[in-house]
NUFI-96396 format. One line per 10 residues: number of its first residue (from 1); their letters; for each residue y, x, z of C-alpha. Coordinates in steps of 0.05 Angstrom, whole numbers. Example, Ala and Ser with C-alpha at 12.3 -4.5 7.8 and 13.67 -1.06 7.14 Angstrom:
BEGIN
1) as) -90/246/156; -21/273/143
END
This chain:
BEGIN
1) xxxxxxxxxx) -543/126/-473; -579/102/-409; -572/26/-410; -597/18/-339; -553/70/-309; -491/28/-297; -530/-23/-259; -562/30/-215; -497/62/-202; -465/-3/-184
11) xxxxxxxxxx) -520/-24/-137; -516/41/-103; -438/36/-96; -442/-34/-67; -496/-10/-20; -452/47/7; -391/8/22; -351/5/-45; -332/-67/-61; -323/-57/-134
21) xxxxxxxxxx) -345/-5/-186; -328/-1/-262; -330/48/-318; -279/69/-370; -288/116/-432; -259/187/-414; -207/179/-468; -134/199/-460; -94/144/-429; -35/110/-459
31) xxxxxxxxxx) 12/118/-399; 43/187/-419; 107/157/-448; 117/115/-385; 104/177/-341; 150/223/-382; 207/171/-374; 196/163/-303; 197/237/-291; 256/248/-336
41) xxxxxxxxxx) 297/196/-296; 284/235/-229; 246/178/-199; 191/221/-172; 240/250/-122; 218/317/-93; 145/306/-115; 149/363/-164; 73/372/-168; 75/309/-212
51) xxxxxxxxxx) 117/345/-264; 60/396/-274; 22/381/-340; 34/306/-348; -7/308/-412; -67/331/-374; -60/276/-319; -67/227/-373; -134/261/-399; -198/261/-357
61) xxxxxxxxxx) -226/316/-399; -172/361/-372; -215/360/-307; -281/361/-341; -287/388/-412; -332/346/-453; -323/285/-408; -347/217/-436; -343/168/-379; -304/156/-316
71) xxxxxxxxxx) -338/118/-262; -285/83/-217; -299/54/-147; -257/19/-95; -261/20/-20; -225/-28/28; -171/4/74; -204/-21/136; -269/20/123; -227/85/126
81) xxxxxxxxxx) -182/68/183; -181/121/234; -214/175/187; -192/217/132; -210/173/74; -208/228/25; -272/257/61; -299/187/68; -293/169/-6; -315/234/-30
91) xxxxxxxxxx) -377/235/11; -393/165/-17; -380/188/-89; -427/245/-72; -482/197/-59; -473/163/-125; -475/231/-162; -541/245/-127; -566/179/-153; -546/196/-223
101) xxxxxxxxxx) -575/268/-220; -642/236/-204; -642/208/-275; -600/261/-309; -609/330/-274; -568/366/-325; -509/319/-323; -440/346/-302; -390/315/-254; -321/319/-226
111) xxxxxxxxxx) -306/273/-165; -232/256/-151; -199/222/-94; -125/212/-97; -100/282/-98; -133/302/-164; -84/309/-221; -108/246/-258; -75/176/-264; -129/139/-223
121) xxxxxxxxxx) -93/73/-220; -93/72/-297; -168/88/-299; -182/35/-250; -148/-19/-290; -186/7/-354; -250/1/-314; -239/-70/-294; -228/-56/-219; -163/-99/-222
131) xxxxxxxxxx) -97/-99/-255; -31/-61/-239; 18/-104/-199; 95/-101/-211; 94/-58/-148; 53/-10/-186; -8/-17/-141; -74/-43/-167; -95/-113/-151; -164/-141/-149
141) xxxxxxxxxx) -169/-214/-153; -217/-223/-95; -196/-165/-49; -120/-159/-61; -88/-90/-62; -108/-59/5; -160/-9/-23; -165/62/-42; -197/92/-103; -244/146/-123
151) xxxxxxxxxx) -271/171/-190; -329/207/-217; -316/240/-286; -381/256/-324; -405/282/-391; -453/223/-392; -442/165/-439; -440/102/-402; -420/33/-431; -347/20/-409
161) xxxxxxxxxx) -328/-45/-374; -269/-90/-401; -202/-84/-369; -180/-139/-323; -125/-184/-351; -59/-181/-312; -54/-242/-264; 14/-234/-233; 49/-282/-283; 120/-294/-264
171) xxxxxxxxxx) 112/-275/-191; 161/-222/-164; 148/-230/-90; 130/-156/-84; 200/-139/-113; 238/-183/-68; 199/-158/-6; 224/-84/-14; 285/-78/31; 311/-18/-2
181) xxxxxxxxxx) 307/-42/-75; 257/16/-93; 221/-29/-143; 275/-23/-196; 239/-69/-244; 167/-88/-256; 123/-26/-252; 184/23/-242; 186/53/-172; 243/96/-150
191) xxxxxxxxxx) 209/143/-100; 275/166/-70; 285/95/-41; 213/79/-25; 197/78/50; 127/102/41; 151/163/5; 204/175/55; 157/171/116; 100/209/84
201) xxxxxxxxxx) 120/256/32; 194/270/41; 216/331/79; 286/338/106; 342/289/123; 341/218/99; 402/180/72; 436/139/129; 434/79/84; 359/80/87
211) xxxxxxxxxx) 344/104/156; 362/35/183; 298/6/149; 251/56/184; 219/39/250; 206/95/300; 144/135/287; 135/95/221; 83/126/170; 82/91/104
221) xxxxxxxxxx) 104/21/83; 60/-40/58; 117/-92/56; 110/-102/-20; 33/-109/-15; 39/-155/43; 86/-203/2; 29/-206/-52; -7/-273/-51; -72/-237/-72
231) xxxxxxxx) -72/-206/-1; -82/-275/28; -45/-262/92; -87/-200/112; -52/-160/169; -42/-85/153; 7/-52/200; 44/7/175
END
């Protein structure tokens, strides 16, 4: 194990715009039962791609055989505004892999940004980036939840970080802020009612009972995040 590697990667990540970086072991995640139940109840709406190989989504080695570590990094929304954040984050992750290759030329990598079939929020929690709020979004105690994630899965063994403790306590402001009741209970989201899903992923007509909550030209919804005290009143228009 390269004891200095994690500090080198963290320094490079912060230098290139990420506000947080952490490492988790590339072991199967414990979320499979939760995912299976969510899918069985039809809460994924028309996102049938999530139904493909849920076991693989919970195992980083499904994307990189022999994987030992996952480097998770977080980038604030505002740095990607006006650009395709997938390309932006992927480019920044590429810089990190170049840094690692200088020390370990034979190392193997798989970079992931949002669309890869892996549970990135669970990995981020495991890597200490933050905890998962009751609205299912990862929250960082200093930066709130308005950020995107990226991962580097590698066959290098890197000392993992400790997961963050959940700091939501009894707060349910995110649940109360959802006008359509899409947050059925803490950590359970019904995509069929979610305005973010309906204005981004959904194709076809929308139930009349829900259209009244959608503004003209609306794309996405941040109401549950805006209600979170950890976002400290930051303005993020949908």
